C-alpha positions in Angstrom: 3.8 12.3 -7.0 1.4 13.6 -4.3 0.4 10.6 -2.1 -2.6 12.2 -0.3 -5.7 13.4 -2.0 -6.4 17.1 -2.6 -9.6 18.9 -3.5 -8.3 19.0 -7.1 -7.1 15.4 -7.8 -6.8 11.9 -6.3 -3.4 11.2 -4.6 -1.0 8.5 -5.5 -2.2 6.0 -2.9 -5.8 6.2 -4.0 -4.8 5.9 -7.7 -2.7 2.8 -6.8 -5.7 1.2 -5.0 -8.0 2.0 -7.9 -5.9 0.6 -10.7 -4.6 -2.5 -8.8 -8.3 -3.4 -8.0 -9.2 -2.9 -11.7 -6.5 -5.2 -12.8 -7.4 -7.9 -10.2 -11.1 -7.7 -11.2 -10.1 -8.3 -14.8 -7.9 -11.2 -13.7 -10.8 -12.7 -11.7 -13.0 -12.6 -14.7 -10.4 -14.3 -16.8 -9.8 -17.0 -14.2 -13.6 -17.5 -13.8 -14.0 -18.0 -17.5 -11.0 -20.5 -17.6 -12.3 -22.4 -14.7 -15.9 -22.6 -16.1 -14.6 -24.3 -19.3 -12.3 -26.8 -17.5 -13.3 -30.4 -16.7 -13.5 -31.4 -13.1 -10.1 -32.3 -11.9 -6.9 -31.2 -10.2 -6.2 -28.3 -12.6 -9.7 -26.9 -12.1 -9.3 -26.9 -8.3 -5.9 -25.2 -8.6 -7.5 -22.4 -10.7 -10.3 -22.1 -8.1 -7.8 -21.8 -5.3 -6.0 -18.9 -7.1 -9.4 -17.3 -7.8 -10.2 -17.3 -4.1 -6.9 -15.9 -3.1 -7.2 -13.0 -5.5 -10.8 -12.4 -4.3 -9.6 -12.1 -0.7 -6.9 -9.7 -1.9 -9.6 -7.5 -3.5 -11.5 -7.5 -0.2 -8.4 -6.4 1.7 -7.6 -3.7 -0.8 -11.2 -2.5 -0.8 -11.1 -2.1 3.0 -7.8 -0.3 2.9 -9.1 2.0 0.1 -12.2 2.9 2.0 -10.2 3.7 5.2 -7.8 5.8 3.1 -10.8 7.7 1.6 -12.1 8.5 5.1 -8.7 9.9 6.0 -8.4 12.2 3.0 -10.3 14.9 1.2 -12.5 13.9 -1.7 -12.3 15.9 -4.9 -15.8 17.2 -5.6 -17.8 16.5 -8.7 -17.8 19.2 -11.4 -20.2 22.1 -10.9 -21.5 21.5 -14.4 -23.3 18.2 -13.5 -27.0 18.2 -13.4 -28.8 17.1 -10.2 -29.8 13.7 -11.6 -26.2 13.2 -12.9 -24.9 13.8 -9.4 -27.3 11.3 -7.9 -26.4 8.8 -10.5 -22.7 9.3 -9.8 -23.1 8.9 -6.0 -25.3 5.8 -6.5 -22.9 4.1 -8.9 -19.9 4.9 -6.7 -21.7 3.5 -3.6 -22.7 0.4 -5.6 -19.1 -0.2 -6.8 -17.8 -0.1 -3.2 -20.7 -2.3 -2.0 -20.1 -5.0 -4.5 -16.3 -4.9 -4.0 -17.2 -6.3 -0.6 -20.2 -8.4 -1.6 -18.4 -10.3 -4.3 -15.5 -11.8 -2.3 -17.6 -12.3 0.9 -20.2 -14.3 -1.0 -17.4 -16.3 -2.6 -15.9 -17.0 0.8 -19.3 -18.1 2.2 -19.8 -20.3 -0.9 -16.4 -21.9 -0.4 -17.1 -22.5 3.3 -20.6 -23.9 2.6 -19.1 -26.2 -0.1 -16.5 -27.5 2.5 -13.6 -26.0 0.5 -11.0 -24.3 2.7 -9.8 -20.9 1.5 -6.0 -21.1 1.5 -4.5 -17.7 0.9 -1.8 -18.2 -1.8 -0.6 -21.3 0.1 0.4 -19.2 3.1 -2.4 -19.8 5.6 -6.0 -21.0 5.8 -8.8 -18.7 6.5 -11.5 -19.7 8.9 -14.8 -21.0 7.5 -17.6 -18.4 7.7 -20.3 -21.1 7.8 -20.6 -24.8 8.4 -20.8 -27.1 5.3 -24.3 -26.8 3.8 -25.2 -27.9 0.3 -28.4 -25.8 0.1 -26.6 -22.7 1.3 -23.8 -23.3 -1.2 -26.4 -23.4 -4.0 -27.9 -20.2 -2.9 -24.6 -18.5 -2.5 -23.5 -19.6 -5.9 -26.5 -17.8 -7.4 -25.8 -14.7 -5.3 -22.1 -14.7 -6.2 -22.9 -14.9 -9.9 -25.5 -12.2 -9.8 -23.4 -9.9 -7.7 -20.6 -10.3 -10.3 -23.1 -9.3 -13.1 -24.1 -6.3 -11.2 -20.5 -5.3 -10.5 -19.7 -5.7 -14.2 -22.7 -3.5 -15.1 -21.6 -0.8 -12.6 -18.0 -1.0 -13.9 -19.3 -0.5 -17.5 -21.4 2.5 -16.4 -18.4 3.9 -14.5 -16.0 3.6 -17.4 -18.6 5.1 -19.9 -19.1 8.1 -17.6 -15.3 8.6 -17.2 -14.9 8.6 -21.0 -17.8 11.0 -21.4 -16.2 13.4 -19.0 -12.9 13.2 -20.9 -14.0 13.3 -24.5 -17.5 15.0 -24.4 -17.5 17.3 -21.4 -13.7 17.8 -21.6 -13.3 18.3 -17.9 -10.6 16.8 -15.5 -12.7 14.0 -13.9 -10.7 11.2 -15.6 -7.3 13.0 -15.5 -7.4 13.5 -11.7 -7.4 9.6 -11.3 -4.3 9.3 -13.6 -0.7 10.1 -12.7 0.4 13.5 -13.8 2.4 12.8 -17.0 4.0 15.3 -19.4 2.0 16.0 -22.5 4.6 14.3 -24.8 5.5 11.4 -22.6 4.9 8.0 -24.2 3.2 6.9 -20.9 0.2 8.8 -21.9 -0.5 6.4 -24.8 0.0 3.5 -22.5 -2.5 4.8 -20.1 -5.0 5.5 -22.9 -4.5 1.9 -24.1 -5.1 0.6 -20.7 -8.4 2.5 -20.4 -9.5 1.2 -23.8 -8.7 -2.4 -22.7 -10.6 -1.9 -19.5 -13.7 -0.7 -21.4 -13.6 -3.7 -23.8 -13.2 -6.1 -20.9 -16.1 -4.5 -19.0 -18.3 -4.9 -22.1 -17.4 -8.6 -22.2 -17.9 -9.0 -18.5 -21.4 -7.5 -18.7 -22.4 -10.3 -21.0 -20.3 -13.1 -19.4 -20.8 -15.5 -16.5 -18.9 -15.4 -13.3 -17.6 -18.1 -12.3 -23.8 -30.8 10.6 -25.8 -33.4 10.9 -24.1 -36.8 10.9 -25.0 -38.8 7.8 -26.9 -42.0 8.5 -25.3 -45.3 8.1 -27.0 -48.5 7.0 -27.7 -50.9 9.8 -25.1 -53.7 10.3 -26.4 -57.1 9.2 -27.2 -59.6 11.8 -24.4 -62.2 12.3 -23.5 -64.7 14.9 -20.6 -63.9 17.2 -17.4 -65.3 15.7 -15.7 -68.0 17.9 -18.7 -68.2 20.1 -17.0 -66.2 22.8 -17.5 -62.5 21.9 -20.9 -60.8 21.9 -22.1 -59.3 18.6 -23.3 -55.8 18.2 -25.5 -53.9 15.8 -24.6 -50.4 14.7 -27.0 -47.6 15.6 -27.2 -45.8 12.3 -28.7 -42.5 13.8 -25.7 -42.0 16.1 -22.8 -43.5 14.2 -20.5 -42.2 11.5 -17.4 -43.1 9.5 -15.4 -40.5 7.7 -12.1 -39.0 6.9 -10.1 -35.8 7.0 -7.9 -34.9 4.0 -5.9 -31.8 3.1 -6.7 -29.9 0.0 -5.0 -26.7 -1.0 -3.4 -26.6 2.4 -6.7 -26.8 4.4 -8.6 -29.6 6.1 -11.5 -31.1 4.3 -13.9 -33.4 6.2 -15.9 -36.1 4.5 -18.0 -39.1 5.4 -19.4 -42.2 3.9 -23.2 -42.3 4.0 -23.4 -46.0 3.6 -21.4 -48.7 5.3 -22.0 -52.0 7.2 -20.2 -53.2 10.2 -20.3 -56.6 11.7 -18.8 -56.2 15.2 -18.1 -58.9 17.8 -15.9 -57.8 20.7 -15.0 -58.8 24.2 -12.1 -57.6 26.3 -11.9 -61.0 28.0 -11.8 -62.8 24.7 -9.8 -60.8 22.1 -9.0 -64.0 20.1 -12.7 -64.4 19.4 -13.4 -60.8 18.5 -13.9 -59.6 15.0 -14.4 -56.5 12.9 -15.8 -56.7 9.4 -16.6 -53.4 7.8 -17.6 -52.7 4.2 -17.8 -49.1 3.0 -19.6 -47.9 -0.1 -17.2 -45.6 -1.9 -20.1 -44.4 -4.0 -21.6 -42.8 -0.9 -18.6 -40.5 -0.3 -20.0 -37.1 0.9 -17.8 -34.0 1.4 -20.8 -31.5 1.1 -19.7 -30.6 -2.5 -21.2 -32.4 -5.5 -18.3 -31.5 -7.8 -15.6 -32.8 -5.5 -17.7 -35.9 -4.7 -18.0 -36.6 -8.4 -14.2 -36.3 -8.8 -13.7 -38.7 -5.8 -15.9 -41.3 -7.4 -14.1 -41.0 -10.7 -11.6 -43.5 -12.2 -8.6 -41.6 -11.0 -9.5 -41.7 -7.3 -12.0 -44.3 -5.8 -13.2 -45.5 -9.2 -16.5 -46.4 -7.6 -18.0 -47.9 -10.7 -15.3 -50.6 -10.8 -14.5 -50.8 -7.1 -17.7 -49.9 -5.3 -16.6 -51.2 -1.8 -13.7 -50.7 0.5 -13.3 -53.5 3.0 -11.6 -53.9 6.4 -11.4 -57.2 8.2 -9.5 -57.7 11.5 -7.0 -60.5 12.0 -5.9 -59.8 15.6 -6.4 -57.5 18.6 -4.0 -56.2 21.2 -4.9 -54.5 24.5 -2.9 -51.3 25.0 -4.5 -49.9 28.2 -7.8 -49.9 30.0 -10.4 -49.5 27.3 -7.7 -48.9 24.6 -6.9 -51.4 21.9 -5.3 -51.9 18.5 -6.8 -54.0 15.7 -4.5 -55.5 13.1 -6.3 -56.2 9.9 -6.4 -56.1 6.1 -7.8 -53.0 4.4 -8.7 -53.2 0.7 -9.3 -50.1 -1.5 -9.4 -50.3 -5.3 -8.4 -53.9 -5.1 -5.2 -53.1 -3.2 -4.9 -54.8 0.1 -2.5 -53.7 2.9 -2.2 -54.5 6.5 -3.1 -51.7 8.9 -3.0 -51.2 12.6 -6.1 -49.5 13.9 -6.1 -47.9 17.4 -9.5 -47.7 19.0 -11.3 -47.4 22.2 -14.2 -49.6 23.3 -16.4 -48.6 26.2 -19.7 -50.0 27.5 -22.3 -48.0 29.4 -25.9 -47.8 30.4 -28.2 -45.4 28.5 -31.8 -45.3 29.6 -31.3 -48.6 31.6 -30.1 -50.4 28.4 -26.5 -51.5 27.7 -24.7 -49.6 25.0 -21.1 -49.7 23.6 -19.1 -47.0 22.0 -16.4 -47.8 19.4 -14.2 -44.9 18.5 -10.9 -44.7 16.6 -8.9 -43.6 13.6 -5.9 -44.3 11.5 -3.6 -42.4 9.2 -3.3 -43.7 5.6 -1.5 -42.6 2.4 -4.0 -42.6 -0.4 -1.4 -43.3 -3.0 -0.6 -46.6 -1.3 -4.0 -47.8 -2.4 -3.9 -46.3 -5.9 -6.3 -43.5 -4.9 -4.6 -41.0 -7.2 -4.0 -41.8 -10.8 -3.0 -39.4 -13.6 -2.9 -35.8 -12.4 -4.0 -36.9 -8.9 -0.6 -38.5 -8.2 0.5 -34.9 -7.7 0.2 -34.1 -4.0 0.6 -30.3 -4.2 -3.2 -29.7 -4.1 -4.6 -33.0 -2.6 -2.0 -34.2 -0.1 -1.1 -37.9 0.3 -1.9 -38.5 4.0 -5.6 -39.0 4.9 -7.0 -39.5 8.4 -9.8 -42.1 8.6 -11.9 -41.9 11.7 -15.1 -43.3 13.1 -17.5 -43.3 16.0 -20.0 -46.1 16.3 -22.8 -46.5 18.8 -23.3 -50.2 19.2 -26.3 -52.1 20.5 -26.0 -55.6 21.8 -27.9 -58.2 19.8 
């Protein structure tokens, strides 16, 4: 087989790029239809992860194919074509190349804006193209869907033109994109069958459907300092946050809780009288993606309708170094209570002539220890077990 193009036919490399991309596009359509019909859950996210990986593969192959095209001669269109047919052929080819790039790139942007990392077949995680943004995700979802419909229409037009060249005009336009096979070779029928399948799929595709500002907290309620020896603080909701980092499909996903209350009383000189009492609304979980947030609130994870609040209350404090401490306390999630040791820093400063304190820290947890993962979600292949809880609170003295 001739690898490079000639002026009479496409070479083996170009043919391979062409047909592999065709197969992958058909696969993408099938995966999109499957995912669209699936309920929210682990299996749906797994199909989406595979869909994204194949999309990135198509993008890579499209780039390589375009580079190879620039390095090789291009077989000319038949002299028998009318001027408008030549224009139509060039426009459709340009459109196909364009949307081979537009489709995966818009999907990549959509995934980034939805705070879904793109993990390439479990091997490595691609960088996010944009920061999480719900509005942008909605826009890119529409663009991604419409670009798919346009690509499907162009593919249908392309296949119809190829069949017209072969069966009506009886020229070699279609044959020069096929391997040279002897007239009586059974492979000829297999290739014809593949072309027919591609045409049917394209018809179905044409009528189908393709698949950081910190959140505000609620102010802490007023409370007297426990023990009478540690000053009480109020959380500044505009400059405070409480969230987590989990790993999904091999990439980090950051989330926050938009609503929580924190009764804080702390003094380095009187740790025995210090107290943390934090209540978190699990219903307020926010990962910048409505589908994932719905799954997190569902009965197999937080079960927010039955267990609307997670609760941490300290029982003891230990000084580790200057400004560094560890709080021992009880954490309750889904009615499961476990003791945790929470490292944190506590620093006081002056801002605009007024005293302010900063409380920062985090702790690693295993979600399954608290029952956050029932049914399919006990599987840690997509959503991993370890979760990093972290917070940064700006505290104002009462």
